N, C-alpha and C positions, 0 to 999 in steps of 0.2 A: 838474835835473842837479846834480852836485857839481862845484865848481870845483877848481882846483889846490890850494887850502888845505883842501879837504874840506867846504866849506860849501855848503848847498843854495842853488841859484839857479833862478829861473823863466826859462825860455828861450822860452816861447810860451804862448798862450792858445788853447784850442779849445772847441768847444761839442759836448756829447753824447759818449756812449761811443764811437760809431763814429768821430767826428772825432778823439778821443784815440788810438784804436788806430791810425788811419791816420797821425797825426802822429808817434807813437812809431816806427813802422816807417820813415817817411821819414827821421827823424833818425838811426836806426841805419844806413840805407842810405848816408847822407851821411858818416858818421863811420868806418865799418868797411870794410876790404878783404874782400870776400866770399871770396877765395881763401885767406886766411890763417886757420888754425884758431883759433877763439875759444871761450872759456868763457862761458856765459850762466847766469843764475839768474832765477827769477821768484818774487815774493812776492805774495800776494793776500789781500784781506779779504773772505771769504765770496763769492769769485768764481772758482771753479775752472773754470767754462765759459770765461771770458775768458782765464784763465791757460793753458788748453789751446789756445785759439786762437793765442795768442802763441807757444806751443811749436811748433805746426804751421808757422806762418809762418817762424819762425827756422830750423827744420829744412829748409824749402824753399829759403830764400834764402842761408844762410850755411854755411860749412864749420865744423863743430863739433869742438872739441878733446875734448869729453866729453859725456855725457848732460846734458840741461838739468835743473837742480835746481829743483823747484817745492815751495814751502812756504807755510804760513799766515804772514801778516805779523805782526809784533810788535804787541802792544796799543797801543804808542805810535803807530805808523803808523796803526792803525785809529782811534785817538782824534782824530788830526789830519786825517784824510782821509775817513773814513767807509766804510760798507759798499760793496762794488763796486770798491774800489781795486785796481789791479794795478800792480806795479812790475817793470820789466825792468832787470836789471843785467848788465854784462859786464866782463870783465877785458881791457883793451886789450892785444892781443898785440904782441910785439916782432917787427918784420919784418926 
């Protein structure tokens, strides 16, 4: 996650793709009010299948402010994390 200064911080460790997907959804559930419209985006490194999975889960669980933006991740993210990486971002809504 990004802290208040915009620096990356590790908040947990999981094992395997399925464990990572589950943990990301749990963290979003904890942090966001499902009834408040939220903007999401998804970036992936050669992992459109997992990006679409997150899109479906987000559409089911949250109120969306707009369509979910899905794009290929930057080469910098790919170099640091490798193929299969998926990142889910949101803009925290004002309540």
